[in-house]
C-alpha positions as CSV (number, residue, x, y, z in Angstrom):
1,M,-3.7,-113.0,77.1
2,T,-3.2,-111.2,80.4
3,N,-5.4,-111.6,83.4
4,F,-6.8,-108.2,82.8
5,Q,-7.7,-109.1,79.2
6,E,-9.2,-112.4,80.3
7,S,-11.2,-110.7,82.9
8,K,-12.5,-108.1,80.4
9,D,-13.3,-110.8,77.9
10,R,-15.2,-112.8,80.6
11,L,-17.2,-109.7,81.7
12,E,-18.1,-108.9,78.1
13,K,-19.3,-112.4,77.4
14,I,-21.4,-112.4,80.6
15,E,-22.9,-109.1,79.7
16,R,-23.9,-110.4,76.2
17,I,-25.4,-113.5,77.8
18,K,-27.3,-111.3,80.2
19,N,-28.7,-109.3,77.2
20,I,-29.9,-112.5,75.6
21,L,-31.7,-113.6,78.7
22,T,-33.2,-110.1,79.2
23,N,-34.4,-109.9,75.7
24,W,-35.8,-113.4,75.9
25,N,-37.3,-112.8,79.4
26,P,-38.4,-116.4,80.2
27,L,-40.2,-115.0,83.3
28,G,-42.5,-112.8,81.3
29,E,-44.6,-110.5,83.5
30,Q,-43.4,-112.3,86.6
31,A,-40.0,-110.6,86.1
32,K,-41.6,-107.3,87.4
33,S,-42.2,-109.0,90.8
34,I,-38.6,-110.0,91.4
35,S,-36.8,-107.2,93.0
36,D,-33.2,-108.5,92.7
37,L,-33.5,-109.8,89.1
38,D,-31.0,-107.3,87.7
39,N,-31.7,-108.3,84.1
40,Y,-30.7,-112.0,84.8
41,D,-27.2,-111.0,86.0
42,T,-26.8,-114.0,88.4
43,E,-28.2,-116.4,85.9
44,A,-25.9,-115.2,83.1
45,N,-22.9,-115.6,85.4
46,D,-24.1,-119.1,86.4
47,I,-24.5,-120.1,82.7
48,Y,-21.1,-118.8,81.8
49,F,-19.3,-120.5,84.7
50,H,-21.1,-123.8,84.2
51,F,-20.1,-123.7,80.6
52,V,-16.5,-122.8,80.9
53,S,-16.0,-125.3,83.7
54,E,-17.5,-128.2,81.7
55,I,-17.1,-127.9,78.0
56,D,-14.1,-127.8,75.7
57,F,-15.5,-126.9,72.3
58,Q,-12.8,-128.8,70.5
59,K,-13.7,-132.1,72.3
60,S,-17.5,-131.7,72.9
61,K,-19.7,-133.8,70.7
62,N,-22.7,-131.5,71.1
63,P,-21.9,-128.2,72.8
64,L,-25.2,-126.7,71.8
65,K,-27.2,-129.4,73.6
66,R,-25.0,-128.9,76.7
67,I,-25.5,-125.1,76.7
68,Q,-29.3,-125.7,76.2
69,T,-29.3,-128.0,79.2
70,I,-27.3,-125.6,81.3
71,T,-29.6,-122.7,80.4
72,K,-32.7,-124.7,81.2
73,E,-31.4,-126.0,84.5
74,V,-30.1,-122.7,85.7
75,L,-33.3,-120.8,84.9
76,N,-35.6,-123.6,86.1
77,E,-33.8,-123.9,89.4
78,A,-33.5,-120.1,90.0
79,F,-37.1,-119.3,89.3
80,N,-39.0,-122.6,89.8
81,L,-39.9,-122.7,86.1
82,W,-40.5,-125.7,83.8
83,L,-38.7,-124.6,80.7
84,S,-38.3,-127.3,78.0
85,D,-35.3,-128.0,75.9
86,K,-37.2,-126.6,72.9
87,E,-37.9,-123.3,74.7
88,C,-34.2,-122.9,75.5
89,E,-33.0,-123.8,72.0
90,K,-32.9,-120.3,70.4
91,P,-31.2,-118.6,73.4
92,A,-28.8,-121.5,73.7
93,K,-27.8,-121.0,70.0
94,N,-27.2,-117.3,70.7
95,I,-25.2,-118.0,73.8
96,M,-23.1,-120.6,72.0
97,E,-22.1,-118.0,69.5
98,I,-20.7,-115.9,72.3
99,L,-18.8,-118.7,74.0
100,K,-17.1,-120.2,70.9
């Protein structure tokens, strides 16, 4: 795969993660008050880069749990939320399908 193809693949995956976060919208109504939210663009990038830097699907014992934790930690830190593992379970499953 060329650098261009890798970059295009990465951008497509981040866009799909961004769509999952936007549709889930863990901020709810509070999202309207954040001027630079940009449909969770920064958070989608953070989740992607944390994931690709930490997990090898072939070796990981529980990649879903790790994606769930990454998602929870990124969003909680970014927005001062208190999301639980359970609340992040469904979006993490969707994100895992993208990152496989």
